[in-house]
N, C-alpha and C positions, 0 to 999 in steps of 0.2 A: 177754492180749497182743494188741495191734492188728496188722492186716495189715502195716503199715509196719515195726513192730518185728520181725515175723517175717522180713520180707524182708531186713532189715539184720543180723539175728542170725547168728552163725557164718558169716560171709561168706568165700567162697573166690573169688578173682578170677583169670581167665586173661587174660594180657596178651601182646601181641606184634603183629607186622605182619600185614597181611591175608594170607589163604591159607596160614597156617602150620598150620592144623588145629585151632584152639582149639575151634570148635563141635563137631567130631566127637569130640574128647577128652572134652568135657562129655557128649555123647550116650552114649558107651560107658560112662562112669562111672556112669550111672544105669540101665544095662541096655538102652538103646536101640541099634538097629543102626547100624553105620557107614553114612553116606549119601554115596555116591560122587558125587552130584549137588549136594552142599552148596555153597552160594554164599557170597560174602563177607558178613559180618554188617554190616547197615546200621542196626541199632538195638540197644540194650543189653537183654539179657534174662537170666533166671536159671532154673535148674532145681533143685528141692529134692532132696536125697539124705539118706536116713535111714541111720544107722549105730548099731549096738548095741555098747556097751562097758561092761563090769562090770555087766551086767544092767540097763542104762539105755539109753534110746533118745534119740538126738540128731539134730536136723535141721541139715544144712549146706546153705547155698544157694550154688550154683555159678554165678558170673556170667560171662557171655560179653560181651566188650567190642569196640568198633569199632577196627580196626587202621589204618584210612585216616588219613593224615597230616592231612587237612582237619579231622577230628573229634577230634584228640588232646586239645584243651582240654576238650571235652565229656566224653571218657572219664575224665578225672581226677576228675570229680564223683563217680564211683562207686567210688573207692578207699577212701572213708571207712569206718573200722572193720574193714577186711579183716584176717583173722587167718591166712589162708594165701594166699600170692601165688605163682602159677606164671608164670614168664616163658618163653614158648614160641617156639622158632624152627624153621624148616624146614631139615633138614640138607642139602637140595639147593640152598639159596639162601644164599650167604654174606652178602648184604645183611641178611637177617632176623636173622642171628647178630650182625652188627655193630650193629644197631639195638637190641639188648638193653640196651646201656648207657644209651640214652635212657630206656627204660622203667624201668630200675633207678633212675636218678636221680629220675624223677618219683615213684616209689613212696617213695623215701627223703625227698623233700621234702614229700609229702602226708600220709604216715602218721606219727603220733606215738605209736601204740600198739605193743605187742609183736606180732610176727607171724613165721610160718615162711616161708622163701623157698626156692623150688625152681626150677632151670633145667631145662627139658625140650626135648630135641632130638627133634622129631617126624619121622615118615616114614622110619624106619629100614629099612622094607621096600624103599626106593629107595637102598640103600647104594651101589650101583654108580654112582649119580649124585651122590654126596655131595661137597659143597664145603667141609664143616667136619668135621674129624676128631673122634673121640670124645675124644681127649686134649685138644684145644682146648676142647671143651665142659666137660670135667671141671676143667681149669685155671681157666676163667672162674668156674665155680661155687665152687671152692675159694677164689678171691680175694674172693668176696662172702660167704663163710661160708654158702653155700647147699647144698642137696641137689642131686644131679644124676641125671637119668634120660633114657636113650634110649628112645623109644617108637615104636609103630606103632599108631595108632588103627584102621587097617584090618586088619592081620594078627594083632595080639596085644592085644586089648582087655583081657583079664584081667590081663595084666602091669601095664598102667598103672593099672587100677582098684585093684589091690592096693597099688600105690605111693601113690596118693592116699589110700586108706583108712588107710594107715600114718601119713601126715601128720596126718590127722584125729584118729586115736587119740593121737598124740603131743600135739596141741594140747589135747585133753581132759585128758590126764595132767598137762600143765604148767599147766592152767587158764588158758590164754592169753586175755586180755581177757574173763574171766568167761564161759566157755562156757555156753551156754543149753541146758537140757534141753528135750525135746519138750514144748511147752505143752499143758496140758489143754484139752479142748474144741475143739481145732483139728486137723483131719485133712488132711494134704496128700498127694495122690496123685502119685507121681513120674511117672505117665504122662499127667498133665494137659497140655493145650496150654501151651506156653511163653508166659508173659506178656511182652509187649513194650512198650517205652516209646519214643515218638517222640523223636528227638533234637532236633527243632526244630519 
């Protein structure tokens, strides 16, 4: 299996506006610490995550995407073959919640393969500043036939990680888009430096 095939296999994409916490959700999912100084993502990158299921090891690649409006057309390039899509919003910013519809429509127009969809309301540790109720988030997810999760990358990394791993195991069990086993002869260290691709 080539490097390119490995990067595209078992793809999980995190979508949403800037500063909703996509990068930190990815980081905690692979055992990295929450980064309070994390800045907006300016290039598309991915982190590999290994998961064992039924005595087999699978590699899922978690893709971080650019949320800035200027780069939306470029971000769409990386939707291809995604089997899990997480639409992330910041519960303290109503605008990020309202923009979920844009990202949802883009995903529906770009993906022609089967995939699991989840709506994630991040930064629940800041619930006193919330501009979006949990009920609103759940209702939106139900309308899209999606899973829903309130999360805090900062205060409860285990909770979100278990949620994501549950989605991964479901995708394996449903054999969505021909889930790929860990390829022989290729070892990926989840602690390696994130590969980045320049957007232009």
